[in-house]
All heavy atoms as a GROMACS GRO file, in nm:
protein
  573
    1MET      N    1   1.117   0.300   5.830
    1MET     CA    2   1.179   0.408   5.904
    1MET      C    3   1.191   0.527   5.810
    1MET      O    4   1.229   0.512   5.696
    1MET     CB    5   1.315   0.364   5.957
    1MET     CG    6   1.387   0.469   6.035
    1MET     SD    7   1.522   0.412   6.141
    1MET     CE    8   1.620   0.308   6.040
    2ALA      N    9   1.164   0.644   5.862
    2ALA     CA   10   1.178   0.765   5.781
    2ALA      C   11   1.324   0.780   5.738
    2ALA      O   12   1.415   0.736   5.809
    2ALA     CB   13   1.133   0.886   5.861
    3ALA      N   14   1.344   0.844   5.625
    3ALA     CA   15   1.478   0.855   5.567
    3ALA      C   16   1.579   0.917   5.662
    3ALA      O   17   1.696   0.880   5.663
    3ALA     CB   18   1.471   0.934   5.438
    4ASP      N   19   1.537   1.013   5.744
    4ASP     CA   20   1.632   1.080   5.833
    4ASP      C   21   1.657   1.004   5.962
    4ASP      O   22   1.740   1.043   6.042
    4ASP     CB   23   1.588   1.224   5.862
    4ASP     CG   24   1.452   1.231   5.930
    4ASP    OD1   25   1.372   1.137   5.914
    4ASP    OD2   26   1.426   1.332   5.996
    5LEU      N   27   1.586   0.895   5.983
    5LEU     CA   28   1.606   0.814   6.104
    5LEU      C   29   1.704   0.701   6.075
    5LEU      O   30   1.669   0.584   6.076
    5LEU     CB   31   1.474   0.759   6.155
    5LEU     CG   32   1.385   0.861   6.225
    5LEU    CD1   33   1.254   0.797   6.266
    5LEU    CD2   34   1.454   0.919   6.347
    6THR      N   35   1.826   0.736   6.052
    6THR     CA   36   1.932   0.639   6.029
    6THR      C   37   1.973   0.576   6.162
    6THR      O   38   1.941   0.628   6.270
    6THR     CB   39   2.054   0.707   5.967
    6THR    OG1   40   2.105   0.802   6.062
    6THR    CG2   41   2.019   0.775   5.835
    7ALA      N   42   2.048   0.467   6.153
    7ALA     CA   43   2.101   0.404   6.274
    7ALA      C   44   2.190   0.503   6.350
    7ALA      O   45   2.188   0.505   6.474
    7ALA     CB   46   2.178   0.278   6.237
    8GLU      N   47   2.262   0.585   6.277
    8GLU     CA   48   2.349   0.685   6.342
    8GLU      C   49   2.267   0.789   6.416
    8GLU      O   50   2.303   0.832   6.525
    8GLU     CB   51   2.439   0.752   6.237
    8GLU     CG   52   2.542   0.660   6.176
    8GLU     CD   53   2.485   0.568   6.066
    8GLU    OE1   54   2.375   0.595   6.012
    8GLU    OE2   55   2.552   0.467   6.037
    9ARG      N   56   2.156   0.831   6.356
    9ARG     CA   57   2.067   0.929   6.421
    9ARG      C   58   2.008   0.869   6.549
    9ARG      O   59   2.002   0.934   6.653
    9ARG     CB   60   1.957   0.972   6.325
    9ARG     CG   61   1.829   1.023   6.386
    9ARG     CD   62   1.828   1.170   6.420
    9ARG     NE   63   1.714   1.210   6.501
    9ARG     CZ   64   1.597   1.250   6.453
    9ARG    NH1   65   1.575   1.256   6.325
    9ARG    NH2   66   1.500   1.284   6.537
   10LEU      N   67   1.964   0.743   6.541
   10LEU     CA   68   1.908   0.679   6.660
   10LEU      C   69   2.012   0.674   6.771
   10LEU      O   70   1.982   0.706   6.887
   10LEU     CB   71   1.859   0.537   6.627
   10LEU     CG   72   1.745   0.525   6.527
   10LEU    CD1   73   1.712   0.378   6.505
   10LEU    CD2   74   1.623   0.600   6.572
   11LEU      N   75   2.133   0.634   6.738
   11LEU     CA   76   2.239   0.625   6.838
   11LEU      C   77   2.269   0.763   6.897
   11LEU      O   78   2.289   0.776   7.018
   11LEU     CB   79   2.364   0.562   6.777
   11LEU     CG   80   2.464   0.504   6.875
   11LEU    CD1   81   2.403   0.396   6.963
   11LEU    CD2   82   2.584   0.447   6.801
   12ALA      N   83   2.270   0.866   6.814
   12ALA     CA   84   2.294   1.002   6.863
   12ALA      C   85   2.182   1.047   6.956
   12ALA      O   86   2.208   1.109   7.061
   12ALA     CB   87   2.308   1.098   6.745
   13ASP      N   88   2.058   1.015   6.922
   13ASP     CA   89   1.944   1.051   7.009
   13ASP      C   90   1.953   0.978   7.143
   13ASP      O   91   1.924   1.037   7.248
   13ASP     CB   92   1.811   1.018   6.940
   13ASP     CG   93   1.778   1.110   6.824
   13ASP    OD1   94   1.844   1.216   6.810
   13ASP    OD2   95   1.687   1.074   6.748
   14ILE      N   96   1.991   0.852   7.139
   14ILE     CA   97   2.005   0.773   7.262
   14ILE      C   98   2.117   0.831   7.348
   14ILE      O   99   2.101   0.847   7.469
   14ILE     CB  100   2.032   0.625   7.228
   14ILE    CG1  101   1.910   0.563   7.160
   14ILE    CG2  102   2.070   0.547   7.354
   14ILE    CD1  103   1.938   0.435   7.086
   15ALA      N  104   2.229   0.863   7.287
   15ALA     CA  105   2.341   0.922   7.361
   15ALA      C  106   2.298   1.052   7.427
   15ALA      O  107   2.331   1.078   7.544
   15ALA     CB  108   2.460   0.944   7.268
   16ASP      N  109   2.223   1.133   7.354
   16ASP     CA  110   2.173   1.259   7.408
   16ASP      C  111   2.082   1.233   7.528
   16ASP      O  112   2.093   1.301   7.631
   16ASP     CB  113   2.100   1.337   7.300
   16ASP     CG  114   2.059   1.474   7.345
   16ASP    OD1  115   2.147   1.550   7.394
   16ASP    OD2  116   1.940   1.508   7.333
   17ALA      N  117   1.994   1.135   7.517
   17ALA     CA  118   1.903   1.102   7.627
   17ALA      C  119   1.979   1.055   7.751
   17ALA      O  120   1.937   1.080   7.864
   17ALA     CB  121   1.802   0.996   7.583
   18LEU      N  122   2.091   0.987   7.728
   18LEU     CA  123   2.173   0.938   7.838
   18LEU      C  124   2.274   1.042   7.888
   18LEU      O  125   2.338   1.020   7.991
   18LEU     CB  126   2.248   0.811   7.795
   18LEU     CG  127   2.164   0.688   7.772
   18LEU    CD1  128   2.248   0.577   7.710
   18LEU    CD2  129   2.101   0.641   7.903
   19GLY      N  130   2.289   1.150   7.814
   19GLY     CA  131   2.386   1.252   7.851
   19GLY      C  132   2.530   1.205   7.834
   19GLY      O  133   2.618   1.242   7.911
   20GLU      N  134   2.552   1.123   7.732
   20GLU     CA  135   2.685   1.067   7.707
   20GLU      C  136   2.727   1.094   7.564
   20GLU      O  137   2.642   1.111   7.476
   20GLU     CB  138   2.682   0.916   7.730
   20GLU     CG  139   2.648   0.879   7.872
   20GLU     CD  140   2.678   0.734   7.902
   20GLU    OE1  141   2.761   0.675   7.832
   20GLU    OE2  142   2.617   0.681   7.994
   21PRO      N  143   2.856   1.094   7.538
   21PRO     CA  144   2.902   1.109   7.399
   21PRO      C  145   2.862   0.986   7.317
   21PRO      O  146   2.868   0.873   7.367
   21PRO     CB  147   3.054   1.119   7.410
   21PRO     CG  148   3.086   1.129   7.554
   21PRO     CD  149   2.966   1.087   7.632
   22VAL      N  150   2.823   1.010   7.195
   22VAL     CA  151   2.784   0.900   7.109
   22VAL      C  152   2.898   0.800   7.089
   22VAL      O  153   2.875   0.681   7.071
   22VAL     CB  154   2.727   0.952   6.975
   22VAL    CG1  155   2.836   1.012   6.889
   22VAL    CG2  156   2.651   0.844   6.901
   23THR      N  157   3.021   0.848   7.097
   23THR     CA  158   3.136   0.760   7.078
   23THR      C  159   3.151   0.660   7.192
   23THR      O  160   3.224   0.562   7.177
   23THR     CB  161   3.266   0.843   7.066
   23THR    OG1  162   3.278   0.928   7.179
   23THR    CG2  163   3.265   0.925   6.937
   24ASP      N  164   3.084   0.683   7.304
   24ASP     CA  165   3.090   0.590   7.417
   24ASP      C  166   2.989   0.476   7.405
   24ASP      O  167   2.993   0.382   7.485
   24ASP     CB  168   3.066   0.663   7.549
   24ASP     CG  169   3.183   0.749   7.593
   24ASP    OD1  170   3.288   0.744   7.525
   24ASP    OD2  171   3.169   0.820   7.693
   25LEU      N  172   2.899   0.484   7.310
   25LEU     CA  173   2.795   0.382   7.295
   25LEU      C  174   2.826   0.287   7.181
   25LEU      O  175   2.882   0.327   7.079
   25LEU     CB  176   2.660   0.448   7.269
   25LEU     CG  177   2.607   0.540   7.379
   25LEU    CD1  178   2.474   0.600   7.335
   25LEU    CD2  179   2.592   0.466   7.510
   26HIS      N  180   2.786   0.163   7.198
   26HIS     CA  181   2.800   0.062   7.093
   26HIS      C  182   2.660   0.022   7.049
   26HIS      O  183   2.571   0.003   7.134
   26HIS     CB  184   2.877  -0.059   7.146
   26HIS     CG  185   2.909  -0.156   7.039
   26HIS    ND1  186   2.820  -0.251   6.996
   26HIS    CD2  187   3.021  -0.172   6.964
   26HIS    CE1  188   2.875  -0.322   6.900
   26HIS    NE2  189   2.997  -0.276   6.878
   27PRO      N  190   2.636   0.005   6.920
   27PRO     CA  191   2.502  -0.027   6.872
   27PRO      C  192   2.443  -0.156   6.928
   27PRO      O  193   2.321  -0.172   6.930
   27PRO     CB  194   2.520  -0.040   6.720
   27PRO     CG  195   2.644   0.033   6.689
   27PRO     CD  196   2.731   0.025   6.812
   28ASP      N  197   2.527  -0.248   6.976
   28ASP     CA  198   2.477  -0.377   7.024
   28ASP      C  199   2.473  -0.389   7.176
   28ASP      O  200   2.442  -0.496   7.228
   28ASP     CB  201   2.560  -0.491   6.965
   28ASP     CG  202   2.541  -0.502   6.815
   28ASP    OD1  203   2.426  -0.494   6.770
   28ASP    OD2  204   2.642  -0.516   6.744
   29GLU      N  205   2.502  -0.281   7.248
   29GLU     CA  206   2.498  -0.293   7.394
   29GLU      C  207   2.357  -0.274   7.447
   29GLU      O  208   2.274  -0.205   7.386
   29GLU     CB  209   2.595  -0.195   7.461
   29GLU     CG  210   2.552  -0.051   7.463
   29GLU     CD  211   2.652   0.036   7.535
   29GLU    OE1  212   2.666   0.025   7.658
   29GLU    OE2  213   2.717   0.116   7.467
   30ASP      N  214   2.329  -0.337   7.560
   30ASP     CA  215   2.198  -0.327   7.624
   30ASP      C  216   2.185  -0.187   7.684
   30ASP      O  217   2.258  -0.149   7.774
   30ASP     CB  218   2.187  -0.434   7.734
   30ASP     CG  219   2.049  -0.439   7.797
   30ASP    OD1  220   1.998  -0.333   7.838
   30ASP    OD2  221   1.994  -0.549   7.807
   31LEU      N  222   2.089  -0.113   7.632
   31LEU     CA  223   2.074   0.026   7.674
   31LEU      C  224   2.016   0.040   7.813
   31LEU      O  225   2.038   0.142   7.879
   31LEU     CB  226   1.991   0.101   7.570
   31LEU     CG  227   2.062   0.110   7.434
   31LEU    CD1  228   1.966   0.153   7.326
   31LEU    CD2  229   2.182   0.201   7.443
   32PHE      N  230   1.942  -0.058   7.860
   32PHE     CA  231   1.892  -0.053   7.998
   32PHE      C  232   2.008  -0.072   8.095
   32PHE      O  233   2.013  -0.008   8.200
   32PHE     CB  234   1.781  -0.154   8.022
   32PHE     CG  235   1.654  -0.122   7.945
   32PHE    CD1  236   1.588  -0.220   7.877
   32PHE    CD2  237   1.603   0.007   7.941
   32PHE    CE1  238   1.472  -0.192   7.807
   32PHE    CE2  239   1.487   0.037   7.871
   32PHE     CZ  240   1.420  -0.064   7.804
   33ASP      N  241   2.102  -0.159   8.059
   33ASP     CA  242   2.221  -0.175   8.142
   33ASP      C  243   2.303  -0.047   8.143
   33ASP      O  244   2.374  -0.018   8.239
   33ASP     CB  245   2.309  -0.290   8.092
   33ASP     CG  246   2.250  -0.426   8.119
   33ASP    OD1  247   2.155  -0.436   8.200
   33ASP    OD2  248   2.299  -0.525   8.059
   34ARG      N  249   2.293   0.029   8.037
   34ARG     CA  250   2.368   0.154   8.023
   34ARG      C  251   2.303   0.269   8.102
   34ARG      O  252   2.362   0.372   8.121
   34ARG     CB  253   2.377   0.188   7.876
   34ARG     CG  254   2.466   0.302   7.841
   34ARG     CD  255   2.608   0.267   7.879
   34ARG     NE  256   2.695   0.378   7.851
   34ARG     CZ  257   2.810   0.368   7.793
   34ARG    NH1  258   2.857   0.251   7.756
   34ARG    NH2  259   2.882   0.473   7.773
   35GLY      N  260   2.179   0.249   8.146
   35GLY     CA  261   2.113   0.351   8.227
   35GLY      C  262   1.987   0.410   8.167
   35GLY      O  263   1.923   0.495   8.229
   36LEU      N  264   1.950   0.366   8.047
   36LEU     CA  265   1.826   0.415   7.988
   36LEU      C  266   1.709   0.362   8.070
   36LEU      O  267   1.709   0.245   8.110
   36LEU     CB  268   1.815   0.368   7.843
   36LEU     CG  269   1.702   0.432   7.763
   36LEU    CD1  270   1.734   0.579   7.734
   36LEU    CD2  271   1.680   0.358   7.634
   37ASP      N  272   1.612   0.446   8.095
   37ASP     CA  273   1.494   0.401   8.170
   37ASP      C  274   1.369   0.416   8.083
   37ASP      O  275   1.376   0.468   7.971
   37ASP     CB  276   1.480   0.477   8.302
   37ASP     CG  277   1.472   0.628   8.283
   37ASP    OD1  278   1.416   0.674   8.181
   37ASP    OD2  279   1.522   0.700   8.370
   38SER      N  280   1.257   0.369   8.134
   38SER     CA  281   1.135   0.368   8.055
   38SER      C  282   1.086   0.508   8.019
   38SER      O  283   1.033   0.528   7.910
   38SER     CB  284   1.025   0.290   8.128
   38SER     OG  285   0.996   0.350   8.253
   39VAL      N  286   1.107   0.604   8.106
   39VAL     CA  287   1.062   0.741   8.077
   39VAL      C  288   1.141   0.797   7.959
   39VAL      O  289   1.084   0.856   7.867
   39VAL     CB  290   1.076   0.830   8.202
   39VAL    CG1  291   1.048   0.975   8.169
   39VAL    CG2  292   0.984   0.781   8.313
   40ARG      N  293   1.272   0.778   7.961
   40ARG     CA  294   1.353   0.828   7.849
   40ARG      C  295   1.323   0.751   7.720
   40ARG      O  296   1.323   0.809   7.612
   40ARG     CB  297   1.501   0.823   7.884
   40ARG     CG  298   1.537   0.933   7.984
   40ARG     CD  299   1.684   0.938   8.006
   40ARG     NE  300   1.716   0.850   8.119
   40ARG     CZ  301   1.833   0.844   8.177
   40ARG    NH1  302   1.933   0.918   8.135
   40ARG    NH2  303   1.853   0.764   8.279
   41LEU      N  304   1.295   0.622   7.732
   41LEU     CA  305   1.259   0.545   7.613
   41LEU      C  306   1.129   0.599   7.553
   41LEU      O  307   1.119   0.615   7.431
   41LEU     CB  308   1.245   0.396   7.646
   41LEU     CG  309   1.195   0.306   7.532
   41LEU    CD1  310   1.281   0.322   7.406
   41LEU    CD2  311   1.191   0.161   7.578
   42MET      N  312   1.032   0.630   7.635
   42MET     CA  313   0.906   0.687   7.584
   42MET      C  314   0.933   0.819   7.512
   42MET      O  315   0.875   0.846   7.407
   42MET     CB  316   0.806   0.707   7.696
   42MET     CG  317   0.745   0.577   7.749
   42MET     SD  318   0.660   0.482   7.621
   42MET     CE  319   0.530   0.594   7.576
   43GLY      N  320   1.021   0.902   7.567
   43GLY     CA  321   1.056   1.027   7.501
   43GLY      C  322   1.121   1.005   7.366
   43GLY      O  323   1.091   1.076   7.269
   44LEU      N  324   1.210   0.906   7.360
   44LEU     CA  325   1.274   0.873   7.233
   44LEU      C  326   1.172   0.824   7.131
   44LEU      O  327   1.174   0.865   7.014
   44LEU     CB  328   1.383   0.767   7.254
   44LEU     CG  329   1.508   0.814   7.325
   44LEU    CD1  330   1.594   0.694   7.366
   44LEU    CD2  331   1.588   0.908   7.236
   45ILE      N  332   1.081   0.740   7.174
   45ILE     CA  333   0.978   0.689   7.083
   45ILE      C  334   0.895   0.804   7.026
   45ILE      O  335   0.869   0.809   6.905
   45ILE     CB  336   0.887   0.586   7.154
   45ILE    CG1  337   0.966   0.459   7.184
   45ILE    CG2  338   0.763   0.555   7.070
   45ILE    CD1  339   0.895   0.362   7.277
   46GLU      N  340   0.857   0.898   7.110
   46GLU     CA  341   0.779   1.013   7.063
   46GLU      C  342   0.859   1.096   6.964
   46GLU      O  343   0.806   1.141   6.862
   46GLU     CB  344   0.732   1.098   7.180
   46GLU     CG  345   0.626   1.030   7.265
   46GLU     CD  346   0.507   0.980   7.183
   46GLU    OE1  347   0.454   1.057   7.100
   46GLU    OE2  348   0.467   0.863   7.201
   47THR      N  349   0.987   1.117   6.991
   47THR     CA  350   1.074   1.191   6.899
   47THR      C  351   1.081   1.121   6.765
   47THR      O  352   1.069   1.184   6.659
   47THR     CB  353   1.215   1.204   6.959
   47THR    OG1  354   1.207   1.281   7.080
   47THR    CG2  355   1.312   1.271   6.862
   48TRP      N  356   1.100   0.991   6.768
   48TRP     CA  357   1.114   0.915   6.643
   48TRP      C  358   0.982   0.905   6.568
   48TRP      O  359   0.980   0.908   6.445
   48TRP     CB  360   1.173   0.778   6.672
   48TRP     CG  361   1.312   0.788   6.728
   48TRP    CD1  362   1.404   0.887   6.706
   48TRP    CD2  363   1.376   0.695   6.815
   48TRP    NE1  364   1.520   0.861   6.775
   48TRP    CE2  365   1.506   0.744   6.843
   48TRP    CE3  366   1.337   0.576   6.874
   48TRP    CZ2  367   1.596   0.678   6.926
   48TRP    CZ3  368   1.426   0.509   6.957
   48TRP    CH2  369   1.555   0.560   6.982
   49ARG      N  370   0.871   0.895   6.639
   49ARG     CA  371   0.741   0.894   6.571
   49ARG      C  372   0.715   1.028   6.502
   49ARG      O  373   0.662   1.032   6.392
   49ARG     CB  374   0.630   0.862   6.670
   49ARG     CG  375   0.625   0.716   6.703
   49ARG     CD  376   0.504   0.680   6.783
   49ARG     NE  377   0.504   0.537   6.810
   49ARG     CZ  378   0.449   0.481   6.914
   49ARG    NH1  379   0.387   0.554   7.005
   49ARG    NH2  380   0.455   0.351   6.931
   50ALA      N  381   0.753   1.136   6.569
   50ALA     CA  382   0.737   1.269   6.508
   50ALA      C  383   0.822   1.282   6.381
   50ALA      O  384   0.788   1.357   6.291
   50ALA     CB  385   0.774   1.378   6.608
   51ALA      N  386   0.931   1.207   6.376
   51ALA     CA  387   1.020   1.208   6.259
   51ALA      C  388   0.979   1.105   6.154
   51ALA      O  389   1.046   1.090   6.052
   51ALA     CB  390   1.164   1.185   6.303
   52GLY      N  391   0.871   1.031   6.180
   52GLY     CA  392   0.819   0.938   6.080
   52GLY      C  393   0.834   0.791   6.107
   52GLY      O  394   0.799   0.708   6.023
   53ALA      N  395   0.888   0.752   6.222
   53ALA     CA  396   0.904   0.610   6.253
   53ALA      C  397   0.768   0.544   6.274
   53ALA      O  398   0.678   0.604   6.332
   53ALA     CB  399   0.990   0.592   6.377
   54ARG      N  400   0.757   0.424   6.226
   54ARG     CA  401   0.634   0.346   6.243
   54ARG      C  402   0.672   0.200   6.268
   54ARG      O  403   0.782   0.158   6.238
   54ARG     CB  404   0.548   0.352   6.116
   54ARG     CG  405   0.505   0.491   6.079
   54ARG     CD  406   0.398   0.544   6.175
   54ARG     NE  407   0.359   0.679   6.142
   54ARG     CZ  408   0.406   0.788   6.202
   54ARG    NH1  409   0.498   0.779   6.295
   54ARG    NH2  410   0.364   0.907   6.168
   55GLY      N  411   0.579   0.123   6.322
   55GLY     CA  412   0.597  -0.020   6.324
   55GLY      C  413   0.639  -0.082   6.455
   55GLY      O  414   0.620  -0.200   6.476
   56ALA      N  415   0.697  -0.007   6.545
   56ALA     CA  416   0.741  -0.064   6.673
   56ALA      C  417   0.683   0.019   6.786
   56ALA      O  418   0.672   0.140   6.775
   56ALA     CB  419   0.893  -0.068   6.681
   57ASP      N  420   0.646  -0.050   6.893
   57ASP     CA  421   0.596   0.022   7.009
   57ASP      C  422   0.690   0.001   7.128
   57ASP      O  423   0.795  -0.063   7.115
   57ASP     CB  424   0.453  -0.020   7.042
   57ASP     CG  425   0.439  -0.168   7.078
   57ASP    OD1  426   0.541  -0.234   7.106
   57ASP    OD2  427   0.326  -0.218   7.079
   58PHE      N  428   0.653   0.054   7.242
   58PHE     CA  429   0.737   0.048   7.361
   58PHE      C  430   0.777  -0.096   7.394
   58PHE      O  431   0.894  -0.124   7.418
   58PHE     CB  432   0.663   0.112   7.480
   58PHE     CG  433   0.742   0.106   7.607
   58PHE    CD1  434   0.832   0.205   7.639
   58PHE    CD2  435   0.726  -0.001   7.696
   58PHE    CE1  436   0.906   0.200   7.756
   58PHE    CE2  437   0.800  -0.007   7.813
   58PHE     CZ  438   0.890   0.094   7.842
   59ALA      N  439   0.681  -0.186   7.394
   59ALA     CA  440   0.710  -0.326   7.430
   59ALA      C  441   0.810  -0.389   7.333
   59ALA      O  442   0.900  -0.461   7.376
   59ALA     CB  443   0.580  -0.407   7.435
   60ASP      N  444   0.794  -0.361   7.204
   60ASP     CA  445   0.887  -0.416   7.105
   60ASP      C  446   1.029  -0.370   7.133
   60ASP      O  447   1.123  -0.449   7.130
   60ASP     CB  448   0.849  -0.370   6.964
   60ASP     CG  449   0.715  -0.422   6.918
   60ASP    OD1  450   0.678  -0.535   6.956
   60ASP    OD2  451   0.647  -0.349   6.844
   61LEU      N  452   1.046  -0.240   7.159
   61LEU     CA  453   1.178  -0.185   7.183
   61LEU      C  454   1.234  -0.232   7.317
   61LEU      O  455   1.353  -0.261   7.328
   61LEU     CB  456   1.175  -0.033   7.175
   61LEU     CG  457   1.129   0.026   7.041
   61LEU    CD1  458   1.134   0.177   7.045
   61LEU    CD2  459   1.208  -0.028   6.925
   62ALA      N  460   1.149  -0.243   7.418
   62ALA     CA  461   1.195  -0.286   7.550
   62ALA      C  462   1.244  -0.431   7.549
   62ALA      O  463   1.334  -0.466   7.624
   62ALA     CB  464   1.084  -0.268   7.653
   63GLU      N  465   1.187  -0.513   7.463
   63GLU     CA  466   1.229  -0.654   7.454
   63GLU      C  467   1.367  -0.669   7.392
   63GLU      O  468   1.435  -0.769   7.416
   63GLU     CB  469   1.128  -0.734   7.372
   63GLU     CG  470   0.999  -0.763   7.445
   63GLU     CD  471   0.902  -0.842   7.359
   63GLU    OE1  472   0.944  -0.900   7.256
   63GLU    OE2  473   0.784  -0.845   7.396
   64GLN      N  474   1.406  -0.574   7.309
   64GLN     CA  475   1.535  -0.581   7.239
   64GLN      C  476   1.607  -0.447   7.254
   64GLN      O  477   1.614  -0.369   7.160
   64GLN     CB  478   1.512  -0.611   7.091
   64GLN     CG  479   1.444  -0.744   7.067
   64GLN     CD  480   1.423  -0.767   6.919
   64GLN    OE1  481   1.515  -0.754   6.839
   64GLN    NE2  482   1.302  -0.803   6.882
   65PRO      N  483   1.660  -0.418   7.373
   65PRO     CA  484   1.709  -0.284   7.403
   65PRO      C  485   1.850  -0.251   7.353
   65PRO      O  486   1.940  -0.219   7.430
   65PRO     CB  487   1.702  -0.279   7.556
   65PRO     CG  488   1.730  -0.420   7.597
   65PRO     CD  489   1.662  -0.505   7.491
   66THR      N  490   1.867  -0.261   7.222
   66THR     CA  491   1.994  -0.217   7.161
   66THR      C  492   1.960  -0.123   7.046
   66THR      O  493   1.855  -0.136   6.983
   66THR     CB  494   2.077  -0.335   7.108
   66THR    OG1  495   2.011  -0.391   6.994
   66THR    CG2  496   2.102  -0.441   7.214
   67ALA      N  497   2.050  -0.032   7.018
   67ALA     CA  498   2.029   0.061   6.906
   67ALA      C  499   2.019  -0.014   6.774
   67ALA      O  500   1.939   0.022   6.687
   67ALA     CB  501   2.140   0.164   6.903
   68ALA      N  502   2.098  -0.117   6.757
   68ALA     CA  503   2.095  -0.194   6.632
   68ALA      C  504   1.958  -0.261   6.614
   68ALA      O  505   1.902  -0.258   6.504
   68ALA     CB  506   2.206  -0.298   6.632
   69SER      N  507   1.904  -0.318   6.720
   69SER     CA  508   1.772  -0.381   6.711
   69SER      C  509   1.664  -0.277   6.685
   69SER      O  510   1.573  -0.300   6.605
   69SER     CB  511   1.740  -0.455   6.842
   69SER     OG  512   1.824  -0.564   6.858
   70TRP      N  513   1.676  -0.163   6.749
   70TRP     CA  514   1.575  -0.060   6.731
   70TRP      C  515   1.575  -0.008   6.587
   70TRP      O  516   1.470   0.019   6.533
   70TRP     CB  517   1.596   0.055   6.829
   70TRP     CG  518   1.568   0.013   6.972
   70TRP    CD1  519   1.521  -0.107   7.016
   70TRP    CD2  520   1.587   0.093   7.088
   70TRP    NE1  521   1.509  -0.108   7.152
   70TRP    CE2  522   1.549   0.015   7.199
   70TRP    CE3  523   1.634   0.221   7.108
   70TRP    CZ2  524   1.555   0.064   7.329
   70TRP    CZ3  525   1.640   0.270   7.239
   70TRP    CH2  526   1.600   0.191   7.347
   71ALA      N  527   1.690   0.005   6.527
   71ALA     CA  528   1.696   0.049   6.388
   71ALA      C  529   1.621  -0.049   6.298
   71ALA      O  530   1.546  -0.008   6.211
   71ALA     CB  531   1.841   0.064   6.344
   72ARG      N  532   1.638  -0.178   6.324
   72ARG     CA  533   1.566  -0.280   6.245
   72ARG      C  534   1.416  -0.273   6.272
   72ARG      O  535   1.335  -0.278   6.180
   72ARG     CB  536   1.619  -0.419   6.277
   72ARG     CG  537   1.754  -0.449   6.215
   72ARG     CD  538   1.792  -0.596   6.232
   72ARG     NE  539   1.799  -0.639   6.370
   72ARG     CZ  540   1.906  -0.624   6.449
   72ARG    NH1  541   2.016  -0.568   6.403
   72ARG    NH2  542   1.905  -0.666   6.574
   73LEU      N  543   1.378  -0.264   6.399
   73LEU     CA  544   1.237  -0.262   6.435
   73LEU      C  545   1.164  -0.140   6.381
   73LEU      O  546   1.049  -0.149   6.338
   73LEU     CB  547   1.222  -0.268   6.587
   73LEU     CG  548   1.257  -0.400   6.654
   73LEU    CD1  549   1.269  -0.382   6.806
   73LEU    CD2  550   1.152  -0.506   6.621
   74LEU      N  551   1.230  -0.027   6.383
   74LEU     CA  552   1.164   0.097   6.340
   74LEU      C  553   1.152   0.107   6.189
   74LEU      O  554   1.080   0.191   6.138
   74LEU     CB  555   1.239   0.218   6.396
   74LEU     CG  556   1.225   0.233   6.548
   74LEU    CD1  557   1.321   0.338   6.600
   74LEU    CD2  558   1.082   0.267   6.588
   75ARG      N  559   1.219   0.019   6.117
   75ARG     CA  560   1.200   0.014   5.971
   75ARG      C  561   1.066  -0.045   5.935
   75ARG      O  562   1.016  -0.023   5.824
   75ARG     CB  563   1.310  -0.069   5.906
   75ARG     CG  564   1.438   0.006   5.893
   75ARG     CD  565   1.539  -0.074   5.811
   75ARG     NE  566   1.671  -0.026   5.844
   75ARG     CZ  567   1.764  -0.095   5.908
   75ARG    NH1  568   1.741  -0.218   5.945
   75ARG    NH2  569   1.879  -0.040   5.935
   76GLY      N  570   1.010  -0.127   6.026
   76GLY     CA  571   0.883  -0.194   6.000
   76GLY      C  572   0.770  -0.106   6.006
   76GLY      O  573   0.679  -0.077   5.953
   0.00000   0.00000   0.00000
């Protein structure tokens, strides 16, 4: 994962995509249950790839839809 793609940054980006305060999200909650959809996930992936993320694709992230899991996956 690129240096600026911290777990906190990922959570902030997800909160922004959901239109919710970051303080309302928990790193281990299921983001699809929270309202994230595939279109917004694709947008997040593109944002993170532009920032240097490598190693995980849509299917990887969709299988483990939590910010904590995504932080681990995007380090790869």
